[in-house]
Backbone as CSV, one residue per row, in Angstrom:
resi,resn,N_x,N_y,N_z,CA_x,CA_y,CA_z,C_x,C_y,C_z
1,MET,0.796,-1.298,-0.101,0.022,0.116,-0.547,0.923,1.430,0.113
2,ARG,2.092,1.073,1.147,2.919,2.150,0.942,3.516,2.726,-0.382
3,LEU,4.086,1.430,-0.927,4.690,1.228,-2.504,3.924,1.985,-3.620
4,ARG,2.526,1.756,-3.226,1.734,2.347,-4.327,1.294,4.067,-4.040
5,ILE,1.481,4.298,-2.673,0.908,5.782,-2.507,2.298,6.656,-3.087
6,VAL,3.334,5.642,-2.918,4.949,6.612,-3.346,5.225,6.600,-4.613
7,LEU,4.630,5.278,-5.343,4.495,5.548,-6.682,3.444,6.661,-7.545
8,ALA,2.324,6.639,-6.836,1.192,7.494,-7.347,1.876,8.942,-6.892
9,ALA,2.465,9.169,-5.744,3.202,10.667,-5.641,4.437,11.172,-6.646
10,ALA,4.970,10.058,-6.996,6.120,10.215,-8.058,5.744,10.407,-9.356
11,ALA,4.437,9.634,-9.522,3.764,10.063,-11.123,3.220,11.481,-10.978
12,LEU,2.736,11.975,-10.190,2.102,13.398,-10.008,3.067,14.305,-10.193
13,LEU,4.162,13.856,-9.330,5.721,15.101,-9.603,6.199,14.925,-10.824
14,THR,6.128,13.764,-11.860,6.433,13.873,-12.947,5.432,14.784,-13.652
15,ALA,4.234,14.283,-13.891,3.422,14.847,-14.312,3.452,16.740,-14.292
16,ALA,3.784,16.709,-13.094,3.840,18.227,-12.559,5.068,18.884,-13.493
17,PHE,6.208,18.365,-13.657,7.242,19.035,-14.361,7.079,18.741,-15.738
18,ALA,6.721,17.535,-16.180,6.383,17.699,-17.471,5.376,18.677,-17.965
19,ALA,4.384,18.969,-17.635,3.268,19.575,-17.802,4.143,21.057,-18.495
20,PRO,3.699,21.796,-19.408,3.940,23.136,-19.891,3.597,24.286,-19.019
21,ALA,4.861,24.908,-18.699,4.394,26.044,-17.936,3.587,27.019,-18.771
22,THR,2.729,27.703,-17.865,1.936,28.539,-18.700,2.702,29.706,-19.166
23,ALA,2.713,29.892,-20.318,3.332,31.006,-21.104,3.265,32.389,-20.714
24,ALA,4.228,33.154,-20.683,4.286,34.377,-20.357,3.701,35.249,-21.280
25,PRO,3.172,36.358,-21.442,2.609,37.196,-22.645,3.945,37.408,-23.340
26,ALA,3.987,37.399,-24.780,5.060,37.637,-25.586,4.707,39.107,-25.910
27,GLY,5.604,40.084,-25.481,5.484,41.179,-25.533,7.099,41.778,-26.059
28,GLY,7.249,43.361,-25.912,8.684,43.634,-26.056,8.778,45.268,-26.045
29,VAL,9.627,45.992,-25.464,9.792,47.186,-25.808,10.717,47.930,-26.357
30,ASN,10.564,48.524,-27.411,11.695,48.694,-28.637,12.327,47.662,-28.985
31,ASP,11.933,46.639,-29.255,12.230,45.316,-29.451,11.846,45.194,-30.994
32,PRO,12.955,45.675,-32.096,12.705,45.496,-33.591,12.354,43.797,-33.787
33,ALA,12.701,43.000,-33.324,12.427,41.481,-33.188,10.946,41.250,-32.573
34,CYS,10.652,41.966,-32.172,9.192,41.136,-31.567,7.956,41.459,-32.518
35,ARG,7.217,40.762,-32.318,6.406,40.115,-33.332,4.535,40.120,-32.924
36,PRO,3.950,41.076,-33.055,2.655,40.923,-32.787,2.251,39.435,-32.736
37,SER,1.149,39.535,-31.500,0.489,37.997,-31.553,-1.313,38.135,-32.114
38,ALA,-1.718,36.951,-32.176,-3.438,36.940,-32.535,-3.818,37.563,-31.429
39,ALA,-3.749,37.737,-30.212,-4.435,38.454,-29.340,-4.350,40.162,-29.269
40,HIS,-2.815,40.708,-29.802,-2.293,41.787,-29.906,-1.836,41.862,-30.904
41,PRO,-2.701,42.128,-32.042,-1.837,41.888,-33.274,-1.257,43.696,-34.054
42,ARG,-1.668,44.390,-33.047,-0.982,45.733,-33.678,-0.014,46.150,-32.730
43,PRO,1.110,46.505,-33.032,1.897,47.272,-32.146,1.513,48.446,-31.334
44,VAL,1.880,49.201,-30.509,1.612,50.438,-29.840,2.993,51.151,-30.017
45,VAL,2.397,52.392,-30.738,3.618,53.167,-30.487,3.210,54.566,-29.445
46,PHE,4.186,54.906,-28.367,3.793,55.645,-27.466,4.501,57.219,-27.650
47,LEU,3.816,58.076,-27.382,4.153,59.491,-27.594,4.018,60.367,-26.617
48,HIS,5.431,60.760,-26.097,5.365,61.429,-24.942,5.299,62.971,-24.939
49,GLY,4.866,63.893,-23.716,4.516,64.759,-23.758,5.327,65.841,-23.837
50,LEU,5.206,67.330,-24.056,6.031,68.445,-24.321,7.261,68.472,-23.268
51,GLY,8.309,68.518,-23.634,9.714,68.753,-22.588,9.877,67.307,-22.038
52,ALA,9.150,66.344,-22.529,9.852,65.169,-21.957,10.425,64.085,-23.272
53,THR,10.801,62.969,-23.120,11.336,62.078,-24.000,10.874,60.632,-24.123
54,SER,11.600,59.435,-24.739,10.914,58.311,-24.684,11.321,57.647,-23.382
55,ASP,12.260,58.437,-23.000,12.622,57.535,-21.367,11.859,58.084,-20.333
56,GLU,11.287,59.038,-20.368,10.522,59.709,-19.066,8.912,59.795,-19.790
57,ASP,8.363,60.027,-18.812,6.632,60.386,-19.235,5.683,59.348,-19.286
58,LEU,6.065,58.300,-20.553,5.360,57.376,-20.600,6.025,55.876,-20.542
59,ASN,7.058,56.082,-20.341,8.173,55.000,-20.300,7.573,53.863,-19.228
60,LEU,7.036,53.930,-17.954,6.421,53.068,-17.194,5.054,52.551,-17.762
61,LEU,4.165,53.419,-18.359,3.006,52.812,-19.146,3.572,52.126,-19.831
62,GLN,4.553,52.376,-20.834,4.860,51.271,-21.936,5.249,50.022,-21.525
63,ASP,6.045,49.881,-20.405,6.494,48.957,-19.795,5.210,48.149,-19.224
64,HIS,4.370,48.664,-18.602,3.166,47.894,-18.029,2.599,47.146,-19.254
65,VAL,2.205,48.007,-20.551,1.585,47.376,-21.932,2.358,46.382,-22.626
66,ALA,3.432,46.540,-22.120,4.481,45.422,-22.794,4.400,43.944,-22.091
67,ALA,4.227,44.377,-20.695,3.975,43.035,-19.981,2.535,42.248,-20.479
68,LYS,1.689,43.281,-21.002,0.230,42.571,-21.186,0.277,41.950,-22.526
69,GLY,1.538,41.973,-23.285,1.638,40.836,-24.551,1.887,41.798,-25.678
70,TYR,1.857,43.068,-25.420,1.928,43.785,-26.545,3.344,44.289,-27.193
71,CYS,3.941,44.405,-28.367,4.832,44.826,-28.920,4.590,46.493,-28.744
72,THR,5.675,47.056,-28.005,5.642,48.273,-27.854,6.868,49.350,-28.306
73,PHE,6.413,50.385,-28.808,7.618,51.133,-29.361,7.749,52.434,-28.825
74,SER,8.638,53.514,-28.689,8.537,54.731,-28.553,9.897,55.582,-28.986
75,ARG,9.811,56.671,-29.295,11.329,57.200,-29.836,10.837,58.759,-29.471
76,THR,12.058,59.534,-29.282,11.857,61.076,-28.602,11.554,61.688,-30.166
77,TYR,10.655,62.508,-29.927,10.463,63.477,-31.286,10.557,64.862,-31.153
78,GLY,10.601,65.698,-31.555,10.627,67.199,-31.769,11.703,67.883,-30.618
79,ALA,13.071,66.998,-30.889,14.047,67.784,-29.914,15.010,68.289,-30.689
80,TYR,15.495,69.261,-30.581,16.841,69.771,-31.529,18.132,68.977,-30.972
81,PRO,19.020,68.944,-31.867,19.645,68.242,-31.686,20.921,68.519,-30.469
82,GLN,21.134,69.668,-30.427,21.926,69.951,-29.372,21.256,70.073,-27.810
83,PHE,19.878,69.657,-27.685,19.245,69.631,-26.540,18.304,68.239,-26.622
84,PRO,18.916,67.061,-26.884,18.298,65.779,-26.768,17.497,65.267,-26.056
85,VAL,17.769,65.807,-24.828,16.971,65.481,-23.385,15.362,66.220,-23.257
86,VAL,15.512,67.357,-24.185,14.363,67.869,-24.256,13.558,67.837,-25.635
87,GLY,12.516,66.916,-25.586,11.601,66.594,-26.800,10.268,67.283,-26.950
88,GLY,9.816,67.413,-28.132,8.293,67.714,-28.401,8.492,69.399,-28.272
89,LEU,9.472,70.047,-28.640,9.392,71.725,-28.607,9.153,71.841,-29.843
90,ARG,9.678,71.506,-30.821,9.844,71.803,-32.408,8.423,71.790,-32.860
91,PRO,8.172,72.699,-34.085,6.670,72.836,-34.600,5.865,71.588,-34.532
92,ILE,4.888,71.418,-34.676,3.977,70.214,-34.357,4.105,69.675,-35.607
93,ALA,3.948,70.391,-36.991,4.231,69.903,-37.914,5.326,68.900,-38.817
94,ASP,6.107,69.632,-37.893,7.940,68.810,-37.746,7.915,67.305,-37.242
95,SER,7.249,67.469,-36.088,7.242,66.786,-35.357,6.310,65.351,-35.678
96,ALA,5.211,65.569,-36.344,4.161,64.848,-37.268,4.860,63.875,-38.132
97,THR,5.448,64.644,-38.807,6.281,64.088,-39.731,7.639,63.336,-39.622
98,GLU,7.922,63.301,-38.194,8.966,62.524,-37.380,8.073,61.207,-37.525
99,ILE,6.805,61.678,-36.639,6.300,60.344,-35.942,5.458,59.662,-36.992
100,LYS,5.485,60.150,-38.305,4.747,59.334,-39.554,5.913,58.100,-39.853
101,GLN,7.217,59.087,-39.926,8.406,58.211,-40.240,8.515,57.127,-39.446
102,PHE,8.333,57.266,-38.116,8.781,56.459,-37.110,7.459,55.260,-37.164
103,ILE,6.619,55.367,-37.443,5.230,54.816,-37.434,5.430,53.844,-38.791
104,GLY,5.991,54.240,-39.703,6.443,53.366,-41.108,7.399,52.391,-40.679
105,GLU,8.617,52.875,-39.788,9.525,51.866,-39.551,8.999,50.742,-38.436
106,VAL,8.249,51.086,-37.780,7.580,49.941,-36.381,6.595,49.051,-37.446
107,LEU,5.974,49.964,-38.593,5.537,48.747,-39.335,6.155,47.798,-40.207
108,ALA,7.312,48.136,-40.720,8.115,47.548,-41.600,8.860,46.579,-40.704
109,GLU,9.425,47.117,-39.332,10.123,46.095,-38.571,9.324,44.715,-37.928
110,THR,7.781,45.264,-37.844,7.006,44.076,-37.314,6.070,43.310,-38.082
111,GLY,6.036,43.823,-39.298,4.824,43.278,-40.362,3.772,43.185,-40.008
112,ALA,3.293,44.274,-39.220,2.002,44.797,-38.677,1.140,45.387,-39.920
113,ALA,-0.012,45.400,-40.018,-0.507,46.251,-41.024,-1.059,47.586,-40.339
114,GLN,-1.075,47.421,-39.189,-1.757,49.002,-38.439,-1.047,49.103,-36.805
115,VAL,-1.034,50.342,-36.524,-0.495,50.356,-34.987,-1.503,50.831,-34.222
116,ASP,-1.487,50.928,-33.134,-2.441,51.601,-32.299,-1.531,52.861,-31.903
117,LEU,-1.979,53.990,-31.342,-1.223,55.160,-30.799,-1.626,55.508,-29.368
118,VAL,-0.843,55.701,-28.550,-1.103,55.914,-27.215,-0.101,57.412,-26.713
119,GLY,-0.918,58.418,-26.449,0.052,59.747,-26.231,-0.246,60.264,-25.019
120,HIS,0.810,60.896,-24.447,0.011,62.200,-23.095,0.458,63.700,-23.473
121,SER,-0.500,64.192,-23.054,-0.226,65.971,-23.256,-0.101,66.360,-24.735
122,GLU,1.138,66.625,-25.396,1.393,66.777,-26.644,1.339,65.909,-27.309
123,GLY,1.634,64.580,-26.801,1.697,63.307,-27.360,0.529,63.033,-27.871
124,GLY,-0.404,63.229,-26.600,-1.854,62.880,-26.978,-2.594,63.792,-28.240
125,PHE,-2.124,65.085,-28.330,-2.316,66.039,-29.158,-2.083,65.284,-30.729
126,GLN,-0.632,64.859,-30.517,-0.191,64.481,-31.616,-0.899,62.877,-32.255
127,THR,-0.900,62.116,-31.213,-1.811,61.013,-31.841,-3.230,61.301,-32.466
128,LEU,-4.049,62.481,-32.630,-4.971,62.901,-33.066,-4.527,63.399,-34.347
129,TYR,-3.483,64.568,-34.387,-3.275,65.286,-35.472,-2.628,64.450,-36.628
130,VAL,-1.649,63.629,-36.223,-0.879,62.881,-37.261,-1.842,61.962,-37.675
131,THR,-2.956,61.058,-37.095,-3.871,60.645,-37.586,-4.719,61.053,-38.627
132,LYS,-5.115,62.255,-38.409,-5.755,63.153,-39.234,-4.567,63.985,-40.356
133,THR,-3.597,64.103,-40.218,-3.119,64.921,-41.220,-1.909,64.257,-42.177
134,GLN,-1.758,63.142,-41.689,-0.466,62.474,-42.129,-0.858,61.548,-43.560
135,GLY,-1.926,61.109,-43.642,-2.370,60.322,-44.556,-1.871,58.973,-44.533
136,ILE,-2.188,58.720,-42.974,-2.141,57.400,-42.382,-3.178,56.767,-41.495
137,ALA,-4.254,57.390,-41.580,-5.236,56.711,-40.937,-5.783,55.307,-40.930
138,ASP,-5.903,54.912,-42.366,-5.740,53.524,-42.501,-4.444,52.487,-42.100
139,ARG,-3.744,53.145,-41.168,-2.454,52.472,-40.699,-2.636,52.528,-39.265
140,VAL,-3.754,53.108,-38.941,-3.909,53.458,-37.089,-5.196,52.624,-36.860
141,GLY,-5.073,51.887,-36.030,-6.192,50.641,-35.244,-7.212,51.611,-34.396
142,SER,-6.296,52.505,-33.626,-7.088,52.851,-32.154,-6.135,53.858,-31.624
143,VAL,-6.882,54.916,-31.376,-5.879,56.392,-30.747,-6.433,56.227,-29.341
144,VAL,-5.429,56.279,-28.292,-5.986,56.646,-26.745,-4.909,58.230,-26.585
145,ALA,-5.476,59.122,-26.345,-5.060,60.472,-26.141,-5.294,60.351,-24.730
146,ILE,-4.414,60.746,-23.922,-4.249,60.966,-22.363,-3.891,62.866,-22.091
147,ALA,-4.874,63.407,-21.806,-4.916,64.580,-21.691,-4.245,65.541,-22.541
148,PRO,-4.824,65.466,-24.068,-4.403,66.188,-24.727,-4.908,67.618,-24.814
149,PRO,-4.101,68.652,-25.439,-4.865,70.151,-25.409,-5.591,69.862,-26.902
150,THR,-6.417,69.348,-27.023,-7.345,69.210,-28.316,-7.891,70.366,-28.759
151,HIS,-8.452,71.717,-28.030,-8.901,72.683,-28.331,-7.781,73.854,-27.928
152,GLY,-6.541,73.655,-27.622,-5.714,74.427,-27.152,-5.527,74.452,-25.954
153,THR,-4.331,75.525,-25.117,-4.004,75.720,-23.784,-3.323,76.812,-23.690
154,THR,-3.490,77.580,-22.391,-2.670,78.880,-22.306,-1.114,78.467,-22.182
155,PHE,-0.831,77.201,-21.634,0.742,76.508,-21.299,1.272,77.654,-19.899
156,ALA,0.100,78.219,-19.135,0.480,78.766,-18.107,1.336,78.109,-16.767
157,ASN,1.129,77.068,-17.106,1.990,76.049,-16.459,3.102,75.330,-16.625
158,LEU,4.079,75.968,-17.872,4.868,75.617,-18.588,6.098,75.513,-17.486
159,THR,6.399,76.189,-16.606,7.544,76.549,-15.828,7.048,75.254,-14.887
160,LYS,6.080,75.114,-14.284,5.929,73.807,-13.314,6.074,72.645,-13.961
161,LEU,5.652,72.560,-15.459,6.147,71.279,-16.098,7.548,71.104,-16.367
162,ALA,8.493,71.704,-16.122,9.719,71.892,-16.200,10.139,71.117,-14.818
163,TYR,9.824,72.050,-13.716,10.138,71.530,-12.543,9.906,69.972,-11.943
164,LEU,8.396,69.668,-12.659,8.120,68.770,-11.679,8.948,67.493,-13.014
165,LEU,9.592,67.669,-14.054,10.234,66.663,-14.904,11.536,66.648,-14.674
166,GLY,12.077,67.539,-13.610,13.573,67.570,-13.219,14.250,68.162,-14.189
167,ILE,14.026,68.688,-15.400,15.000,69.251,-16.569,14.731,70.685,-16.664
168,ARG,14.551,71.554,-15.245,14.317,72.890,-15.469,15.250,73.720,-16.181
169,ASP,16.506,73.023,-15.675,18.042,74.193,-16.726,17.754,73.671,-17.981
170,GLU,17.400,72.355,-18.156,17.752,72.100,-19.547,16.503,72.722,-20.400
171,VAL,15.086,72.814,-19.516,14.201,73.671,-20.537,14.408,75.356,-20.612
172,GLY,14.998,75.873,-19.679,15.543,76.897,-19.597,16.600,77.331,-20.937
173,LYS,17.300,76.421,-20.931,18.424,76.867,-22.216,18.029,76.649,-23.342
174,VAL,17.018,75.518,-23.652,16.376,75.224,-24.929,15.282,76.246,-25.142
175,LEU,14.736,76.829,-24.392,13.764,77.633,-24.365,14.712,78.956,-25.055
176,THR,15.716,79.468,-24.516,16.305,80.616,-24.449,16.814,80.450,-26.150
177,THR,17.233,79.588,-26.350,18.087,78.900,-27.254,17.205,79.417,-28.821
178,PHE,15.968,78.210,-28.452,15.042,78.090,-29.876,13.785,78.647,-29.562
179,GLY,13.442,78.966,-28.637,11.865,79.125,-27.926,11.277,77.799,-28.058
180,CYS,9.754,78.048,-28.301,8.887,76.538,-28.124,8.264,76.997,-29.057
181,PRO,8.217,76.611,-30.470,7.480,76.480,-31.476,6.167,75.546,-31.387
182,ALA,6.153,74.540,-30.792,5.188,73.765,-30.157,4.451,74.263,-29.337
183,CYS,4.697,75.188,-28.347,3.743,76.116,-27.393,2.983,76.685,-28.131
184,ASP,3.686,77.742,-29.024,2.800,78.453,-29.798,1.612,77.585,-30.873
185,ASN,2.207,76.725,-31.401,1.352,75.859,-32.245,0.018,75.463,-31.266
186,LEU,0.100,75.193,-30.177,-0.736,74.616,-29.286,-1.882,75.470,-28.484
187,ILE,-1.227,76.768,-28.268,-1.989,77.698,-27.553,-3.531,77.618,-28.478
188,THR,-4.278,78.322,-27.421,-5.953,78.297,-27.977,-5.707,79.518,-29.435
189,ASP,-6.200,78.885,-30.599,-6.307,79.442,-31.897,-4.594,79.188,-32.552
190,GLY,-3.844,78.343,-31.856,-2.688,77.872,-32.504,-2.659,77.435,-33.809
191,SER,-1.871,77.541,-34.614,-1.747,76.752,-35.810,-2.269,75.478,-36.107
192,ALA,-1.584,74.867,-34.910,-1.856,73.386,-35.241,-3.235,73.030,-34.599
193,VAL,-3.680,73.596,-33.834,-5.162,73.589,-32.957,-6.173,73.880,-34.505
194,GLN,-6.097,75.005,-34.906,-6.765,75.218,-36.353,-6.692,74.148,-37.208
195,THR,-5.518,73.485,-37.658,-5.635,72.307,-38.670,-6.144,71.445,-37.917
196,LEU,-6.197,71.143,-36.573,-7.102,69.914,-36.259,-8.294,69.893,-35.900
197,THR,-8.765,71.179,-35.507,-10.462,71.134,-35.444,-10.980,71.697,-36.514
198,ASN,-10.482,72.262,-37.599,-10.862,72.402,-38.729,-11.599,71.342,-39.542
199,GLY,-12.666,71.309,-39.350,-13.295,69.760,-39.644,-13.256,68.777,-38.864
200,PRO,-13.746,67.491,-39.021,-14.087,66.508,-37.922,-12.352,65.968,-37.722
201,ILE,-12.238,65.667,-36.381,-10.844,65.188,-35.941,-10.755,63.870,-36.114
202,ALA,-11.972,62.969,-35.545,-12.026,61.469,-36.084,-11.882,60.943,-37.336
203,GLN,-11.037,59.978,-37.987,-10.763,59.547,-38.826,-11.777,58.120,-39.229
204,PRO,-12.534,58.168,-40.180,-13.112,56.648,-40.613,-12.380,55.170,-40.407
205,GLY,-12.580,54.547,-39.273,-12.254,53.040,-39.098,-11.294,53.308,-37.958
206,VAL,-11.223,54.501,-37.483,-9.955,54.395,-36.267,-10.641,54.649,-35.092
207,ARG,-10.525,54.050,-33.815,-11.305,53.699,-32.522,-10.579,54.640,-31.635
208,TYR,-11.313,55.647,-30.929,-10.851,56.714,-30.253,-11.264,56.773,-28.972
209,THR,-10.328,56.891,-27.770,-10.544,57.287,-26.701,-9.933,58.213,-26.015
210,VAL,-10.160,59.257,-25.497,-9.800,60.438,-24.699,-10.025,60.489,-23.283
211,LEU,-9.038,60.329,-22.755,-9.006,60.320,-21.044,-8.226,61.344,-20.638
212,THR,-8.765,62.012,-19.482,-8.086,63.336,-18.631,-8.687,63.302,-17.552
213,SER,-8.085,64.047,-16.774,-8.567,64.381,-15.182,-9.500,65.568,-15.030
214,ARG,-10.295,65.060,-14.057,-10.988,66.728,-13.445,-9.991,67.639,-12.820
215,PHE,-8.966,67.089,-12.603,-8.051,68.114,-11.832,-6.830,68.484,-12.687
216,ASP,-6.974,67.994,-13.747,-5.779,68.741,-14.739,-5.438,69.983,-14.661
217,GLU,-4.281,70.546,-14.400,-4.128,71.962,-13.961,-3.402,72.712,-15.478
218,LEU,-2.963,71.876,-15.974,-2.235,72.626,-17.660,-3.213,72.452,-18.639
219,VAL,-4.011,71.570,-19.072,-4.838,71.715,-20.073,-6.187,71.718,-19.606
220,THR,-6.732,73.444,-19.567,-7.654,73.921,-18.686,-8.631,74.814,-20.227
221,PRO,-10.156,74.924,-20.074,-10.964,73.908,-18.864,-11.001,72.219,-19.614
222,THR,-10.701,71.626,-18.768,-10.511,70.052,-19.086,-11.309,69.722,-20.023
223,GLU,-12.548,70.039,-20.219,-13.366,69.782,-21.193,-12.575,69.846,-22.529
224,THR,-12.089,70.743,-22.739,-11.128,70.992,-23.896,-10.241,69.882,-24.319
225,SER,-9.857,68.874,-23.892,-9.655,67.751,-24.220,-10.398,67.197,-25.122
226,PHE,-11.482,66.874,-25.139,-12.485,65.678,-25.438,-12.752,66.350,-27.061
227,VAL,-13.128,65.183,-27.675,-13.121,65.308,-28.865,-14.754,64.927,-28.899
228,ARG,-15.820,66.024,-29.102,-16.937,65.341,-29.253,-17.696,65.000,-30.877
229,GLU,-17.019,63.852,-31.218,-17.621,63.603,-32.305,-18.074,61.950,-31.998
230,PRO,-18.706,61.585,-33.014,-19.396,59.993,-33.174,-18.286,59.147,-33.083
231,GLY,-18.202,58.195,-32.678,-17.255,57.221,-32.495,-16.241,57.529,-31.699
232,VAL,-16.286,58.636,-30.906,-15.120,59.046,-29.945,-15.430,58.623,-28.514
233,THR,-15.001,58.169,-27.838,-15.105,57.598,-26.223,-14.145,58.573,-25.470
234,ASN,-14.960,59.527,-24.621,-14.620,60.936,-23.670,-14.888,60.376,-22.377
235,GLU,-13.689,60.244,-21.587,-14.124,59.881,-20.215,-12.622,60.449,-19.220
236,TYR,-13.537,60.836,-18.010,-12.526,61.148,-16.941,-11.819,60.387,-16.174
237,VAL,-10.823,60.031,-15.753,-10.343,59.415,-14.919,-11.282,59.223,-13.808
238,GLN,-12.227,60.218,-13.327,-13.090,60.077,-11.931,-14.301,59.326,-12.644
239,ASP,-14.665,59.281,-13.568,-15.638,58.399,-13.858,-15.639,57.029,-13.348
240,THR,-14.101,56.455,-13.333,-14.175,55.238,-12.950,-13.760,55.190,-11.444
241,CYS,-12.900,56.349,-11.168,-11.986,56.230,-9.851,-12.400,57.572,-9.406
242,PRO,-13.703,57.913,-8.683,-13.934,59.347,-8.285,-13.023,59.868,-7.469
243,PHE,-12.453,59.078,-6.650,-11.668,59.484,-5.352,-10.102,59.898,-5.910
244,ASP,-9.586,59.542,-7.166,-8.276,59.647,-7.928,-8.215,61.347,-8.166
245,PRO,-7.232,61.941,-7.345,-7.094,63.264,-7.554,-5.682,63.834,-8.543
246,VAL,-5.441,62.912,-9.678,-4.494,62.909,-10.242,-4.331,64.279,-11.081
247,GLY,-3.194,64.783,-11.443,-3.045,65.932,-12.576,-2.533,65.798,-13.452
248,HIS,-2.226,66.747,-14.470,-1.624,66.342,-15.501,-0.416,65.446,-15.515
249,ILE,0.753,66.166,-15.051,1.902,65.064,-15.035,1.626,63.726,-14.511
250,GLY,1.031,63.590,-13.365,0.731,62.333,-12.809,-0.442,61.496,-13.769
251,GLU,-0.757,62.117,-14.406,-1.637,61.067,-15.609,-1.123,59.786,-16.113
252,ALA,0.547,60.540,-16.640,1.154,59.642,-17.364,1.649,58.502,-16.473
253,TYR,1.913,58.349,-14.876,2.267,57.423,-14.049,1.116,56.867,-13.161
254,ASP,-0.324,57.268,-13.200,-1.351,56.897,-12.572,-1.652,55.632,-13.007
255,ARG,-1.829,54.751,-11.760,-2.057,53.101,-12.602,-3.591,53.235,-12.938
256,ASN,-4.577,53.983,-12.437,-5.830,54.178,-13.143,-5.669,54.017,-14.491
257,VAL,-4.843,55.002,-14.779,-4.767,55.540,-16.452,-4.230,54.466,-16.788
258,TRP,-3.220,53.695,-16.498,-2.698,52.256,-17.344,-3.723,51.456,-17.356
259,ASN,-4.731,51.234,-16.252,-5.807,50.187,-16.462,-6.808,50.676,-17.665
260,LEU,-7.171,52.204,-17.725,-7.909,52.641,-18.734,-7.282,52.537,-19.934
261,VAL,-6.311,52.614,-20.196,-5.664,52.546,-21.431,-5.459,51.192,-21.842
262,THR,-5.032,50.045,-20.784,-5.058,48.851,-21.706,-6.534,48.494,-22.019
263,ASN,-7.631,48.990,-21.180,-8.896,48.559,-21.427,-9.169,49.094,-22.690
264,ALA,-8.987,50.350,-22.957,-9.335,50.958,-24.573,-8.153,49.940,-25.333
265,LEU,-7.411,49.910,-25.193,-6.292,49.236,-26.570,-7.316,47.969,-26.770
266,ASP,-7.949,47.123,-25.763,-8.717,45.802,-25.852,-9.870,45.922,-25.063
267,PRO,-10.808,46.892,-25.694,-12.550,46.786,-25.442,-13.335,45.343,-25.176
268,ALA,-12.764,44.566,-25.886,-13.536,43.377,-25.964,-12.964,42.844,-24.723
269,HIS,-11.643,42.800,-24.322,-11.568,42.084,-22.899,-11.205,43.143,-22.009
270,ALA,-12.120,44.003,-21.718,-11.814,45.230,-20.747,-11.923,44.308,-19.602
271,THR,-11.417,44.740,-18.451,-11.378,44.366,-17.157,-11.507,45.291,-15.986
272,LYS,-12.457,44.809,-15.017,-12.607,45.795,-13.937,-10.858,45.813,-12.925
273,PHE,-11.254,46.878,-12.581,-9.836,46.970,-11.427,-10.002,47.624,-10.292
274,LEU,-9.132,47.369,-9.527,-9.121,48.240,-7.932,-8.658,49.332,-8.001
275,CYS,-9.427,50.676,-7.932,-8.692,51.821,-8.076,-7.430,52.148,-7.217
276,ALA,-6.632,52.581,-7.403,-5.292,53.283,-6.387,-5.251,54.662,-6.295
277,ALA,-4.799,55.164,-5.508,-4.523,56.509,-4.954,-3.381,57.293,-6.142
278,GLY,-3.770,58.370,-6.701,-3.081,58.854,-7.591,-2.228,60.095,-7.100
279,SER,-1.554,60.712,-7.829,-0.748,61.857,-7.551,-1.522,62.932,-8.135
280,PRO,-1.743,63.877,-7.381,-2.312,65.227,-7.708,-1.343,66.303,-8.198
281,GLY,-0.029,65.699,-8.411,0.941,66.717,-9.382,0.682,66.513,-10.948
């Protein structure tokens, strides 16, 4: 009897070791060898905000999405060669051309037919602007814009933005040397805002989600982020997590936003999540 028990236990152990382990999601961060899966057929391109780079602002969100099994890509856009640590300052139209080229590279590397775009602040504006103006709407599956200055902003808190990013000195130098054409383009009635809002923003065949916080202190009034057009989902973070005090910078690092982004990327498999405390900054 004892021998039979020992043999049964050995068989169970053997089966346990022989059983294939649950496969981890196959994703990647800026990996040209990453190949989209059947579950996530579109690589996700992340577009940082004004004054940031691909190594800050959305980098943690990118890691989060990659861990879900997506091929993810990012690149600093809109930087002057003399100041590579400060992105997004060059004219919006110039940056849009850069982003279009980058999207083409991602598609060529991965063999995918389309990408999804996720952007924060100016990057959120670019997700809308590039899709509308660069003739590549057919290569974009979905857009997730976080706190975009869709209808313009005063940029009254640009100094605060620089402080929070920890690059006040660098921002000061580049602004003194080159100014901030993107800031001029994105103010209320700025040229890029006029281009984006002249006629419909949403393009046929593209799924849009615009996320922002009721407590965003940079893009104000916060309602101006939204695209009130058919086929666009507009939502405040507080619609799902009413006690989250997250502000403009914090929206890039807020776990509630991360969960809302992943649900927007794959709404057919959206999941409920436990709200966390966000940063009011």
